[in-house]
C-alpha positions as MATLAB code, in Angstrom:
seq = 'MQEDLRRAGIEPWAWVVNNSIAAAAPTSALLRRRAANELPEIDAVRTRYAHTAIVPLLAVELIGIPALTGLSE';
ca = [
      10.803    5.154    1.833;
       7.820    2.807    2.166;
       6.375    4.972    4.949;
       6.803    8.089    2.756;
       4.829    6.396    0.038;
       2.079    5.430    2.483;
       1.855    9.047    3.738;
       1.304   10.056    0.132;
      -1.565    7.569   -0.142;
       0.404    5.041   -2.189;
       0.452    1.447   -0.906;
       3.620   -0.264   -2.229;
       3.011   -3.775   -3.562;
       6.541   -4.727   -4.566;
      10.108   -3.487   -4.569;
      12.580   -3.694   -7.389;
      16.327   -3.761   -6.833;
      17.582   -2.451  -10.190;
      21.090   -2.684  -11.723;
      22.288   -5.205   -9.109;
      25.947   -6.030   -9.515;
      25.514   -9.050   -7.259;
      22.782  -10.458   -9.514;
      25.062   -9.947  -12.554;
      27.617  -12.430  -11.132;
      30.710  -10.408  -11.984;
      34.119  -12.033  -12.552;
      36.231   -8.947  -11.827;
      37.697   -8.868   -8.276;
      36.663   -5.279   -7.828;
      33.049   -5.852   -8.953;
      32.850   -9.038   -6.836;
      33.806   -6.922   -3.833;
      31.140   -4.357   -4.684;
      28.606   -7.179   -5.183;
      29.427   -8.548   -1.742;
      28.738   -5.117   -0.242;
      25.333   -5.104   -1.972;
      24.216   -8.427   -0.529;
      23.235   -7.150    2.973;
      21.109   -4.405    1.463;
      19.416   -6.826   -0.930;
      18.803   -9.269    1.914;
      17.224   -6.468    4.013;
      14.790   -5.628    1.208;
      13.918   -9.325    0.612;
      13.375   -9.881    4.358;
      11.220   -6.799    4.942;
       9.032   -6.826    1.901;
       7.000   -9.685    0.533;
       7.376   -9.057   -3.199;
      10.872   -8.283   -4.450;
      12.385   -8.403   -7.908;
      16.117   -8.289   -8.478;
      17.288   -7.031  -11.867;
      20.969   -7.504  -12.689;
      23.215   -4.835  -14.093;
      23.152   -5.479  -17.836;
      25.714   -4.683  -20.478;
      22.951   -3.427  -22.824;
      19.942   -1.385  -21.764;
      16.661   -3.212  -22.364;
      14.265   -1.182  -24.514;
      10.803   -2.313  -25.578;
       8.306   -4.864  -24.446;
      10.004   -7.962  -25.966;
      13.321   -7.108  -24.299;
      11.650   -6.427  -20.927;
       9.610   -9.660  -21.199;
      12.834  -11.556  -21.456;
      13.657  -10.624  -17.891;
      10.775  -12.742  -16.596;
      11.738  -15.849  -18.562;
];
């Protein structure tokens, strides 16, 4: 995907892994299994690209600047 962006003249600066089950630290056995399957993919992104943000799967969608600002705190 990064190469596709570069061909389009867009230089990626960072990557966001959004709605990560692994980052949400689930307690359900099924979701823990799904989270474990996510980890190699997340690790590949973190290893290949310098700037990476991981956003957990949230119970409530964040809307608005104050809610989004809370992700960085």
